[in-house]
Every structure is written in structure tokens, then in C-alpha cells.
C-alpha distance (Angstrom), angle and dihedral (degrees) to the residues before:
residue distance angle dihedral
M1 . . .
L2 3.83 . .
R3 3.81 90.3 .
K4 3.80 91.0 52.8
I5 3.81 91.9 50.3
L6 3.80 91.6 48.3
G7 3.79 90.0 47.8
I8 3.81 91.4 54.1
I9 3.80 91.5 47.4
W10 3.81 92.2 50.9
A11 3.82 90.4 47.5
V12 3.82 91.3 53.5
I13 3.81 91.2 47.1
A14 3.81 91.0 49.5
V15 3.81 92.8 50.8
A16 3.82 90.6 47.3
L17 3.81 91.0 51.5
I18 3.79 90.8 50.4
G19 3.80 88.6 51.4
L20 3.80 91.0 51.6
L21 3.79 90.1 49.1
L22 3.79 90.7 53.1
M23 3.80 89.0 53.1
F24 3.79 89.1 65.8
L25 3.79 97.5 37.8
F26 3.81 94.9 49.3
K27 3.75 137.6 14.9
W28 3.80 112.8 -72.9
K29 3.83 97.5 -115.1
D30 3.78 96.1 35.7
S31 3.79 93.2 53.0
G32 3.77 93.2 58.3
A33 3.79 91.4 -129.7
S34 3.80 91.5 118.8
N35 3.80 89.8 55.4
F36 3.78 89.9 52.6
F37 3.80 92.9 53.5
K38 3.81 91.7 43.7
F39 3.78 88.7 53.8
F40 3.80 92.7 45.9
R41 3.81 91.9 50.3
I42 3.81 94.4 47.9
S43 3.80 92.9 47.0
V44 3.80 94.3 50.5
V45 3.80 96.0 43.8
N46 3.79 92.7 48.6
D47 3.82 92.7 44.5
E48 3.80 89.6 -130.6
G49 3.79 99.0 120.8
F50 3.75 125.4 -143.0
G51 3.78 112.0 -28.3
G52 3.82 93.0 19.0
K53 3.79 114.1 170.6
G54 3.77 93.0 -123.2
N55 3.80 90.0 68.7
M56 3.80 98.4 45.3
K57 3.84 94.4 90.1
K58 3.79 112.8 13.0
L59 3.81 118.3 171.9
T60 3.80 106.3 -133.1
S61 3.83 103.5 166.0
E62 3.82 143.1 5.8
Q63 3.79 132.9 -163.5
I64 3.82 127.7 -166.8
L65 3.81 115.1 -154.0
S66 3.82 113.8 -164.6
A67 3.80 96.6 -159.7
N68 3.78 137.8 99.0
M69 3.81 115.6 -92.5
T70 3.81 121.6 -157.4
D71 3.82 103.2 153.8
L72 3.79 139.8 32.2
K73 3.78 123.3 -151.2
A74 3.81 114.3 177.4
E75 3.80 134.3 173.3
I76 3.79 110.4 -170.0
S77 3.81 125.4 178.7
S78 3.77 107.3 179.3
M79 3.79 115.6 -7.6
G80 3.78 140.6 77.7
L81 3.80 123.4 -96.4
E82 3.81 128.0 -160.7
L83 3.81 125.5 -173.5
E84 3.80 121.6 -171.5
S85 3.80 138.6 163.8
T86 3.79 114.2 -128.3
G87 3.81 109.3 169.3
T88 3.80 90.5 -123.7
S89 3.81 123.1 137.7
D90 3.82 99.8 -111.2
V91 3.78 141.3 36.3
K92 3.79 110.9 -103.4
I93 3.79 125.9 -164.5
S94 3.80 116.7 -163.8
F95 3.79 121.4 -166.8
Y96 3.79 121.1 -155.5
N97 3.80 130.1 -164.3
G98 3.80 94.4 4.1
A99 3.82 96.9 -51.6
E100 3.82 91.1 145.1
E101 3.81 89.0 72.2
Y102 3.80 91.4 64.3
V103 3.81 104.8 37.1
Q104 3.79 135.9 78.4
Y105 3.81 118.7 -164.9
D106 3.80 138.7 179.4
L107 3.80 133.5 -179.9
S108 3.79 112.7 -161.4
G109 3.78 132.9 139.0
G110 3.80 88.8 10.8
V111 3.83 92.4 -63.1
L112 3.80 118.8 117.1
T113 3.79 108.4 -155.7
L114 3.79 116.8 -164.8
K115 3.79 121.9 -178.0
E116 3.78 131.9 173.6
T117 3.78 107.3 -138.4
K118 3.81 101.7 176.1
A119 3.78 121.9 48.9
F120 3.83 103.9 161.8
R121 3.80 108.1 101.7
M122 3.78 122.1 154.1
F123 3.80 123.6 -175.6
V124 3.82 93.2 16.4
F125 3.79 106.5 146.8
S126 3.83 97.2 178.6
S127 3.79 118.5 51.8
P128 3.82 116.6 -123.4
K129 3.80 115.9 -116.6
V130 3.80 136.9 -171.2
V131 3.82 121.5 -151.4
I132 3.82 118.2 -165.6
Q133 3.80 118.6 -165.0
V134 3.80 115.7 -163.7
P135 3.84 125.2 -165.7
S136 3.82 97.0 -141.8
R137 3.81 133.5 52.9
K138 3.78 90.8 -144.5
L139 3.79 120.6 88.1
N140 3.79 132.3 158.0
T141 3.81 98.3 -142.3
I142 3.78 141.6 1.3
D143 3.80 109.1 -161.3
V144 3.81 116.0 175.5
Q145 3.80 126.7 171.3
K146 3.78 113.9 -177.4
T147 3.79 137.7 169.5
S148 3.80 99.8 -163.2
G149 3.77 137.7 -11.3
S150 3.78 130.8 66.5
F151 3.81 127.5 -72.7
T152 3.81 123.2 -154.4
A153 3.81 129.6 178.2
T154 3.81 123.9 -175.9
G155 3.81 132.4 -173.9
F156 3.82 110.0 1.5
D157 3.81 141.5 138.3
V158 3.81 105.6 -151.9
D159 3.77 137.2 171.3
T160 3.83 96.0 -145.6
V161 3.81 133.5 11.4
N162 3.82 121.9 -170.1
V163 3.79 120.6 175.6
K164 3.80 124.1 170.2
S165 3.78 119.6 -178.8
S166 3.80 130.8 179.7
S167 3.79 95.3 -171.0
G168 3.78 126.5 -0.2
S169 3.78 142.3 60.0
I170 3.81 127.5 -74.1
K171 3.81 119.9 -151.5
L172 3.80 128.5 178.8
D173 3.80 122.9 -177.0
D174 3.82 122.2 -177.3
V175 3.81 92.4 -11.8
N176 3.81 113.1 147.8
A177 3.79 120.8 -170.0
R178 3.77 144.1 161.2
N179 3.80 94.0 -131.8
I180 3.79 127.4 14.0
D181 3.80 129.2 180.0
L182 3.80 121.1 -176.0
Y183 3.81 122.2 -178.8
S184 3.79 124.5 177.7
T185 3.80 127.6 174.0
S186 3.80 95.5 -170.1
G187 3.79 122.2 4.7
S188 3.78 142.7 60.2
T189 3.81 125.5 -78.8
S190 3.81 121.0 -150.0
I191 3.82 131.4 180.0
Y192 3.80 125.4 -176.6
G193 3.81 132.3 -176.3
S194 3.81 96.7 -11.9
S195 3.80 137.4 129.4
Y196 3.82 132.6 -151.4
D197 3.76 142.2 173.2
N198 3.81 94.3 -141.9
L199 3.80 121.2 16.1
T200 3.81 126.2 -174.0
A201 3.81 121.2 177.0
K202 3.80 119.6 170.8
V203 3.80 124.6 175.3
S204 3.81 125.5 179.9
S205 3.80 97.9 -168.1
G206 3.78 116.8 9.5
S207 3.78 143.3 50.1
V208 3.80 131.6 -75.4
K209 3.80 118.7 -142.8
M210 3.80 127.1 179.6
E211 3.78 129.1 175.2
G212 3.80 127.7 178.2
T213 3.81 90.3 -0.4
K214 3.81 125.5 150.5
A215 3.79 130.2 -166.4
T216 3.77 139.8 159.7
K217 3.80 90.8 -141.5
A218 3.80 125.7 12.3
D219 3.81 130.1 -175.1
I220 3.82 113.2 -173.6
S221 3.80 127.7 173.1
A222 3.80 137.3 168.7
S223 3.80 118.3 -175.2
S224 3.79 93.0 -166.5
G225 3.78 113.7 10.9
S226 3.77 144.3 50.9
I227 3.80 130.2 -75.6
K228 3.80 116.8 -144.1
L229 3.80 120.0 179.9
T230 3.82 117.0 -179.6
D231 3.83 127.7 -178.6
V232 3.81 90.7 -7.3
S233 3.79 129.8 155.4
F234 3.82 117.5 -154.5
D235 3.79 127.5 162.7
S236 3.80 89.7 -160.0
L237 3.80 125.3 14.6
E238 3.79 133.2 -177.6
T239 3.81 121.1 -177.0
R240 3.80 131.3 179.6
S241 3.79 130.2 -178.2
N242 3.79 127.5 171.9
S243 3.79 96.4 -171.1
G244 3.78 118.1 11.4
S245 3.77 142.9 51.7
T246 3.81 127.9 -81.6
K247 3.81 120.2 -144.9
I248 3.80 122.8 -179.0
E249 3.80 129.3 -174.3
G250 3.78 123.9 169.9
K251 3.79 140.4 44.7
I252 3.79 116.9 -28.1
G253 3.80 127.9 173.9
K254 3.80 98.8 -167.3
I255 3.79 132.8 -14.2
N256 3.78 142.3 -166.3
A257 3.81 108.8 -164.8
S258 3.79 127.2 173.9
V259 3.80 135.6 172.3
T260 3.79 130.2 -178.4
S261 3.79 97.5 -162.0
G262 3.79 115.3 8.2
S263 3.78 143.8 49.0
I264 3.80 133.2 -76.4
K265 3.79 118.9 -144.4
M266 3.81 128.6 178.9
S267 3.79 119.7 -177.6
D268 3.80 143.8 144.1
S269 3.82 97.3 88.7
I270 3.78 97.0 -63.9
A271 3.80 116.3 -170.7
L272 3.80 109.7 -161.8
T273 3.81 113.5 -152.8
G274 3.82 100.7 -179.4
E275 3.79 138.3 48.5
S276 3.80 109.0 -68.9
R277 3.81 136.7 -173.7
F278 3.80 132.9 -160.2
E279 3.80 124.1 -173.5
S280 3.80 132.4 175.2
H281 3.79 125.3 175.6
S282 3.80 95.2 -170.6
G283 3.79 115.4 11.5
S284 3.78 144.0 45.2
I285 3.80 130.7 -73.3
K286 3.81 118.1 -144.2
L287 3.80 120.4 -178.5
Y288 3.80 122.0 -177.3
L289 3.81 106.6 -168.5
V290 3.77 137.8 169.6
P291 3.84 111.8 -115.9
S292 3.80 94.5 -118.1
P293 2.97 130.8 103.0
E294 3.78 99.1 40.1
Y295 3.78 114.9 -111.5
F296 3.76 134.0 -151.3
F297 3.80 107.3 -143.6
E298 3.78 130.6 -154.3
T299 3.79 110.5 -175.3
K300 3.79 128.5 175.5
V301 3.80 134.4 171.5
S302 3.81 129.4 179.1
S303 3.79 95.7 -166.9
G304 3.78 116.1 11.2
S305 3.79 143.3 41.5
V306 3.81 136.3 -76.3
K307 3.79 126.9 -140.8
N308 3.79 118.7 178.1
D309 3.81 120.7 176.0
L310 3.80 91.9 179.3
D311 3.78 98.8 48.5
S312 3.78 116.0 122.0
N313 3.77 137.8 164.2
R314 3.77 91.8 -114.3
M315 3.78 124.1 99.4
G316 3.78 106.4 -111.8
S317 3.78 125.4 -152.4
V318 3.85 95.3 -125.3
P319 3.84 116.7 60.7
I320 3.82 114.7 -143.5
S321 3.81 121.0 -172.0
A322 3.82 120.8 -167.8
K323 3.81 120.9 176.4
A324 3.81 129.4 173.7
T325 3.80 125.0 180.0
S326 3.80 95.4 -167.8
G327 3.78 114.0 8.0
S328 3.77 143.7 51.3
I329 3.81 130.8 -79.2
R330 3.82 119.9 -140.9
I331 3.78 122.0 -177.5
E332 3.79 112.4 179.7
K333 3.80 133.9 179.7
L334 3.76 123.0 -118.5
D335 3.78 117.3 -166.2
């Protein structure tokens, strides 16, 4: 027991010495050493230990901007960003865990520009975060470019939304737009209770989840991760997944869905009204469809079986193509 205690003490001393060394090698704030000692002091005083909950989201600064905001343009390297409409009279920016030390901002001509200027932070145990509260639901554009850290937007009517993320999650809740483009290299993408004219969501490594989402045209892809669409309404939908399953529930006009390794499943009494295609190279295809309108099916498997409860010898008005290289095809009727 004594050895363990001594080991912990020596580890703390070693980390402290490294922090002191960084003070001389770099500027105090830029090195992140000050953040380490702030964290250490708060943890000890509050008796919460390292990683205590009281230090996870600490408000360190607030700014009230009494000006009209119509657009957001943000470039974030390594911190979280939250955007929410509040119905208050002014724009408020809240900084958590020392985020104000790393961000420059300006609100002029209706455009709020937010840019992270310092990204080097060692010994920071709680991630910095910026929360922007906007009086109105209506914005012209939301344009966010981020390297890491989460982005969340809640309660907006926007003309255009563009979010590009290298590493970190994207979450939209009650965000309606004419055009929306979401790109994520590594991280999940989630949309809830929103509607769009044109929706594009592309994820290289991570899942895509949508619930209560509507769009005239939707293009969704996940190179490595699942796609789960629940209670959605799309006139036209295209989905692609290289490694992961695709599950769709809701109202779909026509669909083009493909997976390289994974299954495709459509359920919830879907009535397709336009030409649709389903293709899986390694995985099953399961379609649960209402019997009307009448469909004309083309099914093909290289290794697997086919079961079609809706198949008939009549020429239907809606062509449906389902092809599986290695896997079964199941088409079942839902009354």
C-alpha cells in the first residue's frame, strides 16, 4: 500500500515538473500548464479528485452582444460548440473551461464570426466549450468548420446549413433549412424533428441517426457505420454504407439503397411510389411493404434465398429491384 501511495505522489510531482518546464519553453497560457494547475486546485479544494463532475463544465466567462445576428461563421479546432435559440433580447456567448483564452469573436453586419486561434493545450482535463444563445429562430446561414469537438444546434429556421467536421459529433434538433450539408470524417451525425428541401449527410467513420426528419430529397452515406432512419418522410432517398447496416422506418416515395457489408431493412408499412433499388454485396435485404400500389419486382441473389410474399405475375406500376451477392432477400406484406 505504501509503495502505491509513493508511486502516486511521484507521478504527481513528475507531472507538475513537466508543467513548470513548459512554462519556460512556451508562454504560460499557450502551454496549457495554467489550465492544469487550475484544474488541480479546483479538484483538491472541492474534494472531488481528478475528473470530478464539478469541473466537467465550468462557466468561466460570458459576453452579451446587443446587436442583430443573421449568420454564424465558425472555425473550431479543438473544442465543443453549441448554438441555441432562446427568444431573449441579446446574443449571449458563454465560455466554459477557459474557452475564452482560445477564441476570437466578432459580431458585425449581422454576422457572428467565431475562430479558435490557439489549439495547443496540454494537461487539460476538461474540454473547453462555447455556447451561443441567439434571440431569433431565423438565420440566413450556419457555417461551421471544425477539427474536433462536438457541434449542436437547437431550434432554428435557416436557409443554408454547412457543417464540416474532422473528428467529433454533429447534432441538430428542430433545425429546419432549405439546404443542409453535413460532412464528418470521424464522428456520429444525429438529426431530430427537422425538415429540409435538400439534405446531404456524409460520414466516413461513424453512424447516422435521424428521427422525425423530413426532406424532399435526401442523400445519406456512411463509409464505416450504420444508418438508422426512424419516423422519417422523404420523397426521394439515397443511402450508401460500406460497412454497417441500414434501417429505415417511415414514409418514402422512392429509394436507392446500397451496402457493401451489412443488411438493409425497411419496415413500418412503407408504400413505395417510385422506382426503387436495393443492393447488398454481403448481407440480407428485408423489405416490409404494404400491398398497394402494385409492384413489379426484379430479385437476384448469387448466394442465398429469395422469399417474396408480394410477387405476382402481373406487371406492376412501381419497379422494385433487389439484388444480393451473398445474403437472402425477404419481401413481406404488411396490411
